[in-house]
All heavy atoms as a GROMACS GRO file, in nm:
protein
  595
    1MET      N    1 -13.728   6.963 -12.206
    1MET     CA    2 -13.824   6.879 -12.273
    1MET      C    3 -13.953   6.959 -12.290
    1MET      O    4 -14.000   7.021 -12.196
    1MET     CB    5 -13.852   6.754 -12.190
    1MET     CG    6 -13.966   6.671 -12.243
    1MET     SD    7 -14.007   6.531 -12.141
    1MET     CE    8 -13.864   6.430 -12.164
    2THR      N    9 -14.006   6.958 -12.408
    2THR     CA   10 -14.131   7.028 -12.436
    2THR      C   11 -14.242   6.926 -12.457
    2THR      O   12 -14.223   6.828 -12.528
    2THR     CB   13 -14.118   7.115 -12.565
    2THR    OG1   14 -14.011   7.208 -12.546
    2THR    CG2   15 -14.245   7.189 -12.593
    3VAL      N   16 -14.356   6.949 -12.390
    3VAL     CA   17 -14.471   6.861 -12.407
    3VAL      C   18 -14.591   6.948 -12.443
    3VAL      O   19 -14.589   7.069 -12.425
    3VAL     CB   20 -14.502   6.780 -12.279
    3VAL    CG1   21 -14.388   6.685 -12.247
    3VAL    CG2   22 -14.532   6.868 -12.161
    4LYS      N   23 -14.694   6.884 -12.494
    4LYS     CA   24 -14.812   6.954 -12.539
    4LYS      C   25 -14.924   6.940 -12.435
    4LYS      O   26 -14.950   6.830 -12.385
    4LYS     CB   27 -14.857   6.895 -12.673
    4LYS     CG   28 -14.973   6.966 -12.738
    4LYS     CD   29 -15.002   6.902 -12.873
    4LYS     CE   30 -15.118   6.969 -12.941
    4LYS     NZ   31 -15.147   6.904 -13.070
    5VAL      N   32 -14.990   7.051 -12.402
    5VAL     CA   33 -15.106   7.049 -12.314
    5VAL      C   34 -15.224   7.000 -12.397
    5VAL      O   35 -15.249   7.050 -12.507
    5VAL     CB   36 -15.135   7.190 -12.257
    5VAL    CG1   37 -15.261   7.189 -12.173
    5VAL    CG2   38 -15.016   7.240 -12.176
    6GLN      N   39 -15.295   6.900 -12.346
    6GLN     CA   40 -15.406   6.842 -12.422
    6GLN      C   41 -15.534   6.842 -12.338
    6GLN      O   42 -15.528   6.841 -12.216
    6GLN     CB   43 -15.372   6.701 -12.464
    6GLN     CG   44 -15.247   6.696 -12.549
    6GLN     CD   45 -15.246   6.583 -12.648
    6GLN    OE1   46 -15.328   6.495 -12.643
    6GLN    NE2   47 -15.152   6.588 -12.738
    7LYS      N   48 -15.646   6.840 -12.406
    7LYS     CA   49 -15.776   6.833 -12.339
    7LYS      C   50 -15.795   6.693 -12.283
    7LYS      O   51 -15.766   6.594 -12.348
    7LYS     CB   52 -15.887   6.868 -12.437
    7LYS     CG   53 -16.022   6.882 -12.370
    7LYS     CD   54 -16.118   6.955 -12.463
    7LYS     CE   55 -16.256   6.965 -12.406
    7LYS     NZ   56 -16.267   7.044 -12.287
    8TRP      N   57 -15.844   6.685 -12.159
    8TRP     CA   58 -15.869   6.557 -12.094
    8TRP      C   59 -16.002   6.573 -12.021
    8TRP      O   60 -16.008   6.627 -11.911
    8TRP     CB   61 -15.757   6.529 -11.996
    8TRP     CG   62 -15.750   6.391 -11.942
    8TRP    CD1   63 -15.848   6.297 -11.940
    8TRP    CD2   64 -15.638   6.331 -11.878
    8TRP    NE1   65 -15.805   6.183 -11.880
    8TRP    CE2   66 -15.675   6.200 -11.841
    8TRP    CE3   67 -15.510   6.373 -11.848
    8TRP    CZ2   68 -15.589   6.114 -11.775
    8TRP    CZ3   69 -15.426   6.287 -11.782
    8TRP    CH2   70 -15.465   6.158 -11.748
    9GLY      N   71 -16.110   6.531 -12.087
    9GLY     CA   72 -16.244   6.557 -12.034
    9GLY      C   73 -16.268   6.707 -12.037
    9GLY      O   74 -16.249   6.771 -12.139
   10ASN      N   75 -16.309   6.764 -11.924
   10ASN     CA   76 -16.329   6.909 -11.916
   10ASN      C   77 -16.204   6.980 -11.864
   10ASN      O   78 -16.206   7.099 -11.837
   10ASN     CB   79 -16.446   6.940 -11.822
   10ASN     CG   80 -16.579   6.903 -11.883
   10ASN    OD1   81 -16.596   6.911 -12.003
   10ASN    ND2   82 -16.672   6.860 -11.801
   11SER      N   83 -16.096   6.906 -11.849
   11SER     CA   84 -15.972   6.962 -11.795
   11SER      C   85 -15.862   6.960 -11.900
   11SER      O   86 -15.883   6.916 -12.012
   11SER     CB   87 -15.927   6.880 -11.674
   11SER     OG   88 -16.027   6.877 -11.576
   12LEU      N   89 -15.746   7.007 -11.860
   12LEU     CA   90 -15.627   7.000 -11.944
   12LEU      C   91 -15.524   6.914 -11.874
   12LEU      O   92 -15.519   6.908 -11.751
   12LEU     CB   93 -15.569   7.140 -11.968
   12LEU     CG   94 -15.659   7.238 -12.042
   12LEU    CD1   95 -15.593   7.376 -12.046
   12LEU    CD2   96 -15.688   7.190 -12.183
   13GLY      N   97 -15.441   6.845 -11.949
   13GLY     CA   98 -15.341   6.759 -11.889
   13GLY      C   99 -15.216   6.752 -11.973
   13GLY      O  100 -15.215   6.787 -12.090
   14VAL      N  101 -15.108   6.709 -11.909
   14VAL     CA  102 -14.982   6.683 -11.978
   14VAL      C  103 -14.934   6.546 -11.935
   14VAL      O  104 -14.968   6.497 -11.828
   14VAL     CB  105 -14.873   6.789 -11.946
   14VAL    CG1  106 -14.912   6.925 -11.997
   14VAL    CG2  107 -14.844   6.793 -11.798
   15ARG      N  108 -14.856   6.481 -12.021
   15ARG     CA  109 -14.798   6.352 -11.988
   15ARG      C  110 -14.654   6.373 -11.948
   15ARG      O  111 -14.581   6.450 -12.009
   15ARG     CB  112 -14.802   6.258 -12.109
   15ARG     CG  113 -14.939   6.208 -12.138
   15ARG     CD  114 -14.934   6.106 -12.248
   15ARG     NE  115 -15.058   6.033 -12.248
   15ARG     CZ  116 -15.076   5.916 -12.301
   15ARG    NH1  117 -14.974   5.856 -12.360
   15ARG    NH2  118 -15.193   5.857 -12.298
   16LEU      N  119 -14.615   6.300 -11.844
   16LEU     CA  120 -14.475   6.304 -11.802
   16LEU      C  121 -14.405   6.182 -11.860
   16LEU      O  122 -14.456   6.071 -11.851
   16LEU     CB  123 -14.464   6.300 -11.649
   16LEU     CG  124 -14.537   6.411 -11.573
   16LEU    CD1  125 -14.523   6.389 -11.423
   16LEU    CD2  126 -14.484   6.547 -11.612
   17SER      N  127 -14.288   6.204 -11.917
   17SER     CA  128 -14.214   6.091 -11.972
   17SER      C  129 -14.166   6.003 -11.857
   17SER      O  130 -14.160   6.045 -11.741
   17SER     CB  131 -14.093   6.140 -12.052
   17SER     OG  132 -13.997   6.195 -11.964
   18LYS      N  133 -14.132   5.880 -11.889
   18LYS     CA  134 -14.082   5.786 -11.789
   18LYS      C  135 -13.958   5.842 -11.720
   18LYS      O  136 -13.944   5.832 -11.598
   18LYS     CB  137 -14.051   5.652 -11.855
   18LYS     CG  138 -14.010   5.544 -11.760
   18LYS     CD  139 -13.989   5.412 -11.832
   18LYS     CE  140 -13.949   5.302 -11.736
   18LYS     NZ  141 -13.934   5.173 -11.805
   19ALA      N  142 -13.871   5.905 -11.797
   19ALA     CA  143 -13.748   5.961 -11.740
   19ALA      C  144 -13.778   6.074 -11.642
   19ALA      O  145 -13.716   6.081 -11.535
   19ALA     CB  146 -13.657   6.011 -11.853
   20VAL      N  147 -13.872   6.160 -11.676
   20VAL     CA  148 -13.908   6.271 -11.586
   20VAL      C  149 -13.973   6.216 -11.459
   20VAL      O  150 -13.941   6.257 -11.347
   20VAL     CB  151 -14.002   6.372 -11.657
   20VAL    CG1  152 -14.062   6.470 -11.558
   20VAL    CG2  153 -13.927   6.445 -11.766
   21ALA      N  154 -14.064   6.121 -11.475
   21ALA     CA  155 -14.131   6.061 -11.360
   21ALA      C  156 -14.029   5.994 -11.268
   21ALA      O  157 -14.036   6.008 -11.145
   21ALA     CB  158 -14.237   5.962 -11.405
   22LYS      N  159 -13.935   5.923 -11.326
   22LYS     CA  160 -13.833   5.854 -11.247
   22LYS      C  161 -13.746   5.955 -11.173
   22LYS      O  162 -13.717   5.937 -11.054
   22LYS     CB  163 -13.748   5.765 -11.336
   22LYS     CG  164 -13.648   5.681 -11.260
   22LYS     CD  165 -13.573   5.586 -11.352
   22LYS     CE  166 -13.476   5.501 -11.271
   22LYS     NZ  167 -13.403   5.407 -11.354
   23ALA      N  168 -13.706   6.061 -11.242
   23ALA     CA  169 -13.621   6.163 -11.181
   23ALA      C  170 -13.694   6.233 -11.066
   23ALA      O  171 -13.631   6.274 -10.968
   23ALA     CB  172 -13.578   6.266 -11.285
   24ALA      N  173 -13.827   6.244 -11.074
   24ALA     CA  174 -13.906   6.307 -10.968
   24ALA      C  175 -13.956   6.206 -10.867
   24ALA      O  176 -14.030   6.241 -10.776
   24ALA     CB  177 -14.024   6.382 -11.031
   25ASN      N  178 -13.917   6.079 -10.886
   25ASN     CA  179 -13.959   5.971 -10.796
   25ASN      C  180 -14.111   5.957 -10.791
   25ASN      O  181 -14.171   5.944 -10.684
   25ASN     CB  182 -13.901   5.991 -10.655
   25ASN     CG  183 -13.902   5.863 -10.575
   25ASN    OD1  184 -13.897   5.754 -10.632
   25ASN    ND2  185 -13.908   5.874 -10.444
   26LEU      N  186 -14.174   5.963 -10.909
   26LEU     CA  187 -14.319   5.950 -10.921
   26LEU      C  188 -14.353   5.817 -10.988
   26LEU      O  189 -14.287   5.776 -11.082
   26LEU     CB  190 -14.378   6.064 -11.004
   26LEU     CG  191 -14.365   6.204 -10.947
   26LEU    CD1  192 -14.414   6.307 -11.048
   26LEU    CD2  193 -14.440   6.218 -10.816
   27ASP      N  194 -14.456   5.752 -10.937
   27ASP     CA  195 -14.507   5.629 -10.996
   27ASP      C  196 -14.655   5.648 -11.024
   27ASP      O  197 -14.716   5.745 -10.977
   27ASP     CB  198 -14.492   5.511 -10.898
   27ASP     CG  199 -14.346   5.476 -10.872
   27ASP    OD1  200 -14.273   5.460 -10.970
   27ASP    OD2  201 -14.308   5.464 -10.755
   28GLN      N  202 -14.713   5.553 -11.096
   28GLN     CA  203 -14.857   5.558 -11.118
   28GLN      C  204 -14.926   5.558 -10.982
   28GLN      O  205 -14.893   5.480 -10.894
   28GLN     CB  206 -14.903   5.437 -11.199
   28GLN     CG  207 -15.052   5.440 -11.229
   28GLN     CD  208 -15.094   5.325 -11.318
   28GLN    OE1  209 -15.014   5.269 -11.391
   28GLN    NE2  210 -15.220   5.290 -11.311
   29GLY      N  211 -15.018   5.650 -10.963
   29GLY     CA  212 -15.089   5.660 -10.837
   29GLY      C  213 -15.025   5.755 -10.738
   29GLY      O  214 -15.083   5.783 -10.633
   30SER      N  215 -14.906   5.806 -10.770
   30SER     CA  216 -14.843   5.904 -10.681
   30SER      C  217 -14.931   6.027 -10.670
   30SER      O  218 -14.999   6.066 -10.765
   30SER     CB  219 -14.706   5.948 -10.735
   30SER     OG  220 -14.614   5.842 -10.733
   31ARG      N  221 -14.930   6.087 -10.552
   31ARG     CA  222 -15.008   6.209 -10.532
   31ARG      C  223 -14.914   6.330 -10.542
   31ARG      O  224 -14.802   6.327 -10.492
   31ARG     CB  225 -15.076   6.207 -10.397
   31ARG     CG  226 -15.182   6.098 -10.387
   31ARG     CD  227 -15.236   6.093 -10.246
   31ARG     NE  228 -15.376   6.068 -10.234
   31ARG     CZ  229 -15.477   6.145 -10.273
   31ARG    NH1  230 -15.452   6.259 -10.330
   31ARG    NH2  231 -15.602   6.110 -10.256
   32VAL      N  232 -14.962   6.434 -10.607
   32VAL     CA  233 -14.887   6.558 -10.619
   32VAL      C  234 -14.978   6.676 -10.587
   32VAL      O  235 -15.100   6.669 -10.607
   32VAL     CB  236 -14.825   6.578 -10.760
   32VAL    CG1  237 -14.719   6.474 -10.789
   32VAL    CG2  238 -14.930   6.577 -10.867
   33ASP      N  239 -14.921   6.781 -10.536
   33ASP     CA  240 -14.992   6.906 -10.514
   33ASP      C  241 -14.958   6.995 -10.632
   33ASP      O  242 -14.841   7.008 -10.669
   33ASP     CB  243 -14.944   6.968 -10.382
   33ASP     CG  244 -15.031   7.084 -10.338
   33ASP    OD1  245 -15.146   7.094 -10.383
   33ASP    OD2  246 -14.982   7.166 -10.257
   34VAL      N  247 -15.059   7.054 -10.694
   34VAL     CA  248 -15.038   7.140 -10.810
   34VAL      C  249 -15.053   7.284 -10.764
   34VAL      O  250 -15.158   7.323 -10.712
   34VAL     CB  251 -15.139   7.110 -10.923
   34VAL    CG1  252 -15.113   7.198 -11.044
   34VAL    CG2  253 -15.134   6.962 -10.961
   35VAL      N  254 -14.947   7.363 -10.780
   35VAL     CA  255 -14.948   7.503 -10.740
   35VAL      C  256 -14.894   7.590 -10.853
   35VAL      O  257 -14.825   7.541 -10.942
   35VAL     CB  258 -14.865   7.526 -10.611
   35VAL    CG1  259 -14.925   7.453 -10.492
   35VAL    CG2  260 -14.721   7.484 -10.630
   36VAL      N  261 -14.929   7.716 -10.848
   36VAL     CA  262 -14.875   7.813 -10.944
   36VAL      C  263 -14.784   7.907 -10.866
   36VAL      O  264 -14.827   7.970 -10.769
   36VAL     CB  265 -14.988   7.892 -11.013
   36VAL    CG1  266 -14.929   7.997 -11.107
   36VAL    CG2  267 -15.081   7.798 -11.087
   37GLU      N  268 -14.657   7.911 -10.905
   37GLU     CA  269 -14.557   7.996 -10.841
   37GLU      C  270 -14.493   8.085 -10.946
   37GLU      O  271 -14.434   8.035 -11.041
   37GLU     CB  272 -14.450   7.912 -10.771
   37GLU     CG  273 -14.502   7.830 -10.656
   37GLU     CD  274 -14.395   7.745 -10.590
   37GLU    OE1  275 -14.282   7.737 -10.642
   37GLU    OE2  276 -14.426   7.683 -10.486
   38ASP      N  277 -14.509   8.213 -10.930
   38ASP     CA  278 -14.453   8.310 -11.026
   38ASP      C  279 -14.494   8.278 -11.169
   38ASP      O  280 -14.413   8.283 -11.261
   38ASP     CB  281 -14.300   8.314 -11.015
   38ASP     CG  282 -14.253   8.361 -10.877
   38ASP    OD1  283 -14.320   8.449 -10.818
   38ASP    OD2  284 -14.152   8.308 -10.829
   39GLY      N  285 -14.620   8.240 -11.187
   39GLY     CA  286 -14.672   8.212 -11.321
   39GLY      C  287 -14.634   8.076 -11.376
   39GLY      O  288 -14.663   8.046 -11.491
   40MET      N  289 -14.567   7.993 -11.296
   40MET     CA  290 -14.528   7.859 -11.341
   40MET      C  291 -14.612   7.755 -11.268
   40MET      O  292 -14.639   7.768 -11.148
   40MET     CB  293 -14.380   7.833 -11.312
   40MET     CG  294 -14.286   7.922 -11.392
   40MET     SD  295 -14.112   7.881 -11.363
   40MET     CE  296 -14.093   7.928 -11.193
   41VAL      N  297 -14.650   7.650 -11.340
   41VAL     CA  298 -14.721   7.538 -11.280
   41VAL      C  299 -14.616   7.444 -11.220
   41VAL      O  300 -14.525   7.400 -11.290
   41VAL     CB  301 -14.807   7.463 -11.383
   41VAL    CG1  302 -14.875   7.343 -11.320
   41VAL    CG2  303 -14.910   7.558 -11.445
   42VAL      N  304 -14.628   7.415 -11.092
   42VAL     CA  305 -14.530   7.332 -11.022
   42VAL      C  306 -14.602   7.214 -10.958
   42VAL      O  307 -14.704   7.231 -10.892
   42VAL     CB  308 -14.458   7.414 -10.912
   42VAL    CG1  309 -14.357   7.329 -10.839
   42VAL    CG2  310 -14.390   7.537 -10.973
   43LEU      N  311 -14.548   7.094 -10.981
   43LEU     CA  312 -14.601   6.973 -10.918
   43LEU      C  313 -14.510   6.939 -10.802
   43LEU      O  314 -14.390   6.924 -10.819
   43LEU     CB  315 -14.603   6.856 -11.017
   43LEU     CG  316 -14.680   6.875 -11.147
   43LEU    CD1  317 -14.665   6.751 -11.234
   43LEU    CD2  318 -14.824   6.904 -11.120
   44LYS      N  319 -14.570   6.926 -10.682
   44LYS     CA  320 -14.492   6.892 -10.564
   44LYS      C  321 -14.542   6.760 -10.509
   44LYS      O  322 -14.661   6.746 -10.480
   44LYS     CB  323 -14.506   7.001 -10.458
   44LYS     CG  324 -14.449   7.135 -10.501
   44LYS     CD  325 -14.463   7.237 -10.390
   44LYS     CE  326 -14.400   7.369 -10.434
   44LYS     NZ  327 -14.405   7.469 -10.327
   45PRO      N  328 -14.454   6.660 -10.496
   45PRO     CA  329 -14.497   6.532 -10.441
   45PRO      C  330 -14.557   6.549 -10.302
   45PRO      O  331 -14.510   6.631 -10.223
   45PRO     CB  332 -14.368   6.450 -10.435
   45PRO     CG  333 -14.276   6.515 -10.533
   45PRO     CD  334 -14.312   6.661 -10.531
   46VAL      N  335 -14.661   6.474 -10.275
   46VAL     CA  336 -14.727   6.476 -10.145
   46VAL      C  337 -14.700   6.342 -10.077
   46VAL      O  338 -14.723   6.236 -10.136
   46VAL     CB  339 -14.880   6.496 -10.160
   46VAL    CG1  340 -14.949   6.488 -10.026
   46VAL    CG2  341 -14.910   6.627 -10.229
   47ASP      N  342 -14.649   6.349  -9.956
   47ASP     CA  343 -14.628   6.226  -9.879
   47ASP      C  344 -14.760   6.184  -9.819
   47ASP      O  345 -14.819   6.256  -9.739
   47ASP     CB  346 -14.526   6.249  -9.767
   47ASP     CG  347 -14.384   6.265  -9.820
   47ASP    OD1  348 -14.355   6.204  -9.925
   47ASP    OD2  349 -14.306   6.337  -9.758
   48VAL      N  350 -14.808   6.068  -9.860
   48VAL     CA  351 -14.931   6.013  -9.804
   48VAL      C  352 -14.891   5.913  -9.697
   48VAL      O  353 -14.823   5.815  -9.726
   48VAL     CB  354 -15.016   5.944  -9.914
   48VAL    CG1  355 -15.141   5.884  -9.855
   48VAL    CG2  356 -15.049   6.043 -10.025
   49PRO      N  357 -14.931   5.939  -9.572
   49PRO     CA  358 -14.888   5.849  -9.465
   49PRO      C  359 -14.953   5.712  -9.478
   49PRO      O  360 -15.065   5.699  -9.527
   49PRO     CB  361 -14.936   5.920  -9.338
   49PRO     CG  362 -15.044   6.012  -9.382
   49PRO     CD  363 -15.013   6.048  -9.525
   50SER      N  364 -14.879   5.610  -9.433
   50SER     CA  365 -14.932   5.474  -9.434
   50SER      C  366 -15.034   5.460  -9.321
   50SER      O  367 -15.039   5.542  -9.229
   50SER     CB  368 -14.820   5.373  -9.416
   50SER     OG  369 -14.767   5.383  -9.285
   51LEU      N  370 -15.113   5.354  -9.324
   51LEU     CA  371 -15.209   5.327  -9.218
   51LEU      C  372 -15.137   5.315  -9.084
   51LEU      O  373 -15.182   5.368  -8.982
   51LEU     CB  374 -15.289   5.201  -9.248
   51LEU     CG  375 -15.390   5.159  -9.142
   51LEU    CD1  376 -15.492   5.269  -9.118
   51LEU    CD2  377 -15.460   5.030  -9.183
   52GLU      N  378 -15.022   5.249  -9.086
   52GLU     CA  379 -14.944   5.233  -8.962
   52GLU      C  380 -14.904   5.369  -8.905
   52GLU      O  381 -14.914   5.392  -8.784
   52GLU     CB  382 -14.821   5.148  -8.991
   52GLU     CG  383 -14.738   5.116  -8.867
   52GLU     CD  384 -14.621   5.024  -8.900
   52GLU    OE1  385 -14.646   4.913  -8.950
   52GLU    OE2  386 -14.507   5.067  -8.876
   53GLU      N  387 -14.859   5.459  -8.991
   53GLU     CA  388 -14.820   5.593  -8.945
   53GLU      C  389 -14.940   5.669  -8.890
   53GLU      O  390 -14.929   5.740  -8.790
   53GLU     CB  391 -14.755   5.671  -9.059
   53GLU     CG  392 -14.621   5.616  -9.102
   53GLU     CD  393 -14.570   5.676  -9.232
   53GLU    OE1  394 -14.652   5.716  -9.318
   53GLU    OE2  395 -14.448   5.683  -9.247
   54LEU      N  396 -15.055   5.655  -8.955
   54LEU     CA  397 -15.175   5.723  -8.907
   54LEU      C  398 -15.220   5.669  -8.772
   54LEU      O  399 -15.259   5.745  -8.683
   54LEU     CB  400 -15.289   5.708  -9.010
   54LEU     CG  401 -15.271   5.784  -9.140
   54LEU    CD1  402 -15.381   5.746  -9.239
   54LEU    CD2  403 -15.272   5.934  -9.115
   55LEU      N  404 -15.213   5.536  -8.755
   55LEU     CA  405 -15.255   5.476  -8.628
   55LEU      C  406 -15.165   5.518  -8.512
   55LEU      O  407 -15.211   5.525  -8.398
   55LEU     CB  408 -15.260   5.323  -8.641
   55LEU     CG  409 -15.376   5.270  -8.726
   55LEU    CD1  410 -15.364   5.118  -8.743
   55LEU    CD2  411 -15.510   5.306  -8.665
   56LYS      N  412 -15.039   5.547  -8.541
   56LYS     CA  413 -14.948   5.593  -8.436
   56LYS      C  414 -14.992   5.728  -8.381
   56LYS      O  415 -14.958   5.764  -8.269
   56LYS     CB  416 -14.806   5.603  -8.490
   56LYS     CG  417 -14.737   5.471  -8.511
   56LYS     CD  418 -14.596   5.490  -8.565
   56LYS     CE  419 -14.531   5.356  -8.596
   56LYS     NZ  420 -14.397   5.374  -8.657
   57GLN      N  421 -15.070   5.802  -8.458
   57GLN     CA  422 -15.115   5.935  -8.416
   57GLN      C  423 -15.241   5.929  -8.330
   57GLN      O  424 -15.280   6.029  -8.270
   57GLN     CB  425 -15.143   6.022  -8.539
   57GLN     CG  426 -15.022   6.048  -8.623
   57GLN     CD  427 -15.055   6.124  -8.750
   57GLN    OE1  428 -15.159   6.186  -8.761
   57GLN    NE2  429 -14.965   6.117  -8.848
   58VAL      N  430 -15.305   5.813  -8.323
   58VAL     CA  431 -15.428   5.800  -8.244
   58VAL      C  432 -15.390   5.803  -8.096
   58VAL      O  433 -15.305   5.727  -8.050
   58VAL     CB  434 -15.502   5.668  -8.278
   58VAL    CG1  435 -15.624   5.651  -8.189
   58VAL    CG2  436 -15.542   5.668  -8.425
   59LYS      N  437 -15.456   5.891  -8.022
   59LYS     CA  438 -15.428   5.905  -7.879
   59LYS      C  439 -15.484   5.786  -7.802
   59LYS      O  440 -15.580   5.721  -7.845
   59LYS     CB  441 -15.490   6.033  -7.826
   59LYS     CG  442 -15.429   6.157  -7.887
   59LYS     CD  443 -15.497   6.282  -7.839
   59LYS     CE  444 -15.437   6.403  -7.909
   59LYS     NZ  445 -15.511   6.524  -7.881
   60LYS      N  446 -15.426   5.760  -7.687
   60LYS     CA  447 -15.474   5.650  -7.602
   60LYS      C  448 -15.621   5.677  -7.569
   60LYS      O  449 -15.659   5.790  -7.536
   60LYS     CB  450 -15.393   5.640  -7.474
   60LYS     CG  451 -15.254   5.586  -7.498
   60LYS     CD  452 -15.180   5.562  -7.367
   60LYS     CE  453 -15.044   5.502  -7.399
   60LYS     NZ  454 -14.969   5.471  -7.279
   61GLY      N  455 -15.700   5.572  -7.576
   61GLY     CA  456 -15.844   5.587  -7.552
   61GLY      C  457 -15.919   5.636  -7.673
   61GLY      O  458 -16.041   5.652  -7.669
   62GLY      N  459 -15.847   5.662  -7.781
   62GLY     CA  460 -15.911   5.713  -7.902
   62GLY      C  461 -15.968   5.605  -7.992
   62GLY      O  462 -16.042   5.633  -8.085
   63ARG      N  463 -15.930   5.481  -7.964
   63ARG     CA  464 -15.982   5.371  -8.045
   63ARG      C  465 -16.105   5.311  -7.975
   63ARG      O  466 -16.104   5.290  -7.855
   63ARG     CB  467 -15.878   5.262  -8.061
   63ARG     CG  468 -15.760   5.303  -8.145
   63ARG     CD  469 -15.669   5.185  -8.168
   63ARG     NE  470 -15.545   5.228  -8.232
   63ARG     CZ  471 -15.450   5.148  -8.267
   63ARG    NH1  472 -15.459   5.018  -8.245
   63ARG    NH2  473 -15.340   5.194  -8.324
   64PRO      N  474 -16.210   5.283  -8.052
   64PRO     CA  475 -16.328   5.223  -7.990
   64PRO      C  476 -16.298   5.079  -7.948
   64PRO      O  477 -16.211   5.013  -8.004
   64PRO     CB  478 -16.433   5.226  -8.101
   64PRO     CG  479 -16.354   5.232  -8.227
   64PRO     CD  480 -16.227   5.305  -8.195
   65SER      N  481 -16.373   5.033  -7.848
   65SER     CA  482 -16.354   4.895  -7.804
   65SER      C  483 -16.418   4.800  -7.906
   65SER      O  484 -16.506   4.839  -7.982
   65SER     CB  485 -16.418   4.875  -7.667
   65SER     OG  486 -16.556   4.906  -7.672
   66LEU      N  487 -16.373   4.676  -7.904
   66LEU     CA  488 -16.430   4.577  -7.995
   66LEU      C  489 -16.571   4.540  -7.950
   66LEU      O  490 -16.599   4.534  -7.830
   66LEU     CB  491 -16.342   4.452  -7.998
   66LEU     CG  492 -16.201   4.471  -8.055
   66LEU    CD1  493 -16.123   4.341  -8.043
   66LEU    CD2  494 -16.208   4.515  -8.200
   67GLN      N  495 -16.658   4.516  -8.044
   67GLN     CA  496 -16.796   4.480  -8.014
   67GLN      C  497 -16.817   4.332  -8.044
   67GLN      O  498 -16.775   4.283  -8.149
   67GLN     CB  499 -16.893   4.563  -8.100
   67GLN     CG  500 -16.883   4.712  -8.078
   67GLN     CD  501 -16.928   4.752  -7.938
   67GLN    OE1  502 -17.029   4.704  -7.889
   67GLN    NE2  503 -16.850   4.837  -7.874
   68GLU      N  504 -16.883   4.265  -7.955
   68GLU     CA  505 -16.918   4.125  -7.977
   68GLU      C  506 -17.054   4.122  -8.046
   68GLU      O  507 -17.152   4.177  -7.996
   68GLU     CB  508 -16.925   4.051  -7.842
   68GLU     CG  509 -16.961   3.905  -7.855
   68GLU     CD  510 -16.864   3.827  -7.945
   68GLU    OE1  511 -16.741   3.840  -7.928
   68GLU    OE2  512 -16.914   3.754  -8.032
   69TRP      N  513 -17.059   4.059  -8.161
   69TRP     CA  514 -17.181   4.057  -8.240
   69TRP      C  515 -17.256   3.924  -8.229
   69TRP      O  516 -17.357   3.904  -8.292
   69TRP     CB  517 -17.149   4.086  -8.387
   69TRP     CG  518 -17.100   4.225  -8.406
   69TRP    CD1  519 -16.972   4.268  -8.406
   69TRP    CD2  520 -17.180   4.342  -8.421
   69TRP    NE1  521 -16.964   4.404  -8.421
   69TRP    CE2  522 -17.092   4.452  -8.432
   69TRP    CE3  523 -17.317   4.366  -8.428
   69TRP    CZ2  524 -17.137   4.583  -8.448
   69TRP    CZ3  525 -17.360   4.496  -8.445
   69TRP    CH2  526 -17.271   4.603  -8.455
   70GLY      N  527 -17.206   3.833  -8.150
   70GLY     CA  528 -17.274   3.705  -8.132
   70GLY      C  529 -17.236   3.605  -8.238
   70GLY      O  530 -17.144   3.625  -8.318
   71GLU      N  531 -17.307   3.495  -8.238
   71GLU     CA  532 -17.282   3.387  -8.333
   71GLU      C  533 -17.333   3.423  -8.472
   71GLU      O  534 -17.428   3.500  -8.484
   71GLU     CB  535 -17.350   3.258  -8.285
   71GLU     CG  536 -17.295   3.204  -8.154
   71GLU     CD  537 -17.150   3.161  -8.167
   71GLU    OE1  538 -17.115   3.099  -8.269
   71GLU    OE2  539 -17.071   3.193  -8.076
   72PRO      N  540 -17.274   3.364  -8.578
   72PRO     CA  541 -17.325   3.387  -8.713
   72PRO      C  542 -17.471   3.341  -8.724
   72PRO      O  543 -17.510   3.243  -8.663
   72PRO     CB  544 -17.235   3.301  -8.801
   72PRO     CG  545 -17.112   3.276  -8.719
   72PRO     CD  546 -17.155   3.280  -8.577
   73VAL      N  547 -17.550   3.414  -8.802
   73VAL     CA  548 -17.692   3.382  -8.818
   73VAL      C  549 -17.720   3.323  -8.954
   73VAL      O  550 -17.816   3.250  -8.970
   73VAL     CB  551 -17.779   3.508  -8.799
   73VAL    CG1  552 -17.922   3.472  -8.771
   73VAL    CG2  553 -17.725   3.597  -8.690
   74GLY      N  554 -17.639   3.356  -9.052
   74GLY     CA  555 -17.663   3.308  -9.188
   74GLY      C  556 -17.537   3.248  -9.246
   74GLY      O  557 -17.477   3.159  -9.186
   75ASN      N  558 -17.496   3.301  -9.361
   75ASN     CA  559 -17.377   3.247  -9.429
   75ASN      C  560 -17.254   3.337  -9.411
   75ASN      O  561 -17.165   3.338  -9.495
   75ASN     CB  562 -17.406   3.231  -9.580
   75ASN     CG  563 -17.512   3.127  -9.606
   75ASN    OD1  564 -17.518   3.027  -9.534
   75ASN    ND2  565 -17.596   3.151  -9.704
   76GLU      N  566 -17.252   3.414  -9.300
   76GLU     CA  567 -17.137   3.502  -9.277
   76GLU      C  568 -17.009   3.420  -9.261
   76GLU      O  569 -17.012   3.309  -9.213
   76GLU     CB  570 -17.156   3.584  -9.147
   76GLU     CG  571 -17.272   3.681  -9.154
   76GLU     CD  572 -17.398   3.620  -9.093
   76GLU    OE1  573 -17.406   3.497  -9.081
   76GLU    OE2  574 -17.488   3.698  -9.060
   77VAL      N  575 -16.902   3.479  -9.303
   77VAL     CA  576 -16.772   3.416  -9.285
   77VAL      C  577 -16.702   3.491  -9.174
   77VAL      O  578 -16.673   3.609  -9.185
   77VAL     CB  579 -16.688   3.423  -9.415
   77VAL    CG1  580 -16.550   3.364  -9.391
   77VAL    CG2  581 -16.760   3.352  -9.527
   78TRP      N  582 -16.674   3.427  -9.062
   78TRP     CA  583 -16.611   3.494  -8.947
   78TRP      C  584 -16.471   3.450  -8.937
   78TRP      O  585 -16.412   3.370  -8.920
   78TRP     CB  586 -16.688   3.469  -8.818
   78TRP     CG  587 -16.826   3.527  -8.821
   78TRP    CD1  588 -16.936   3.466  -8.872
   78TRP    CD2  589 -16.869   3.656  -8.776
   78TRP    NE1  590 -17.044   3.548  -8.858
   78TRP    CE2  591 -17.006   3.665  -8.801
   78TRP    CE3  592 -16.804   3.761  -8.718
   78TRP    CZ2  593 -17.080   3.776  -8.769
   78TRP    CZ3  594 -16.878   3.871  -8.687
   78TRP    CH2  595 -17.015   3.880  -8.711
   0.00000   0.00000   0.00000
């Protein structure tokens, strides 16, 4: 498949067809790492960990304790 490189602001961009995106398991908002290998531009999907996965990495004692802020003073929703 041949696509055209186009100007996008001060950068250049290409569009991926739906079929290519699906075959690469990419959706809108997917993160990719862009690298040049042997003169070729290569997009590599980046696994972005979920909040749950990140929290599993927090060491014991690494989370701050909860703070009591007292009763609402104005129109706060608690």
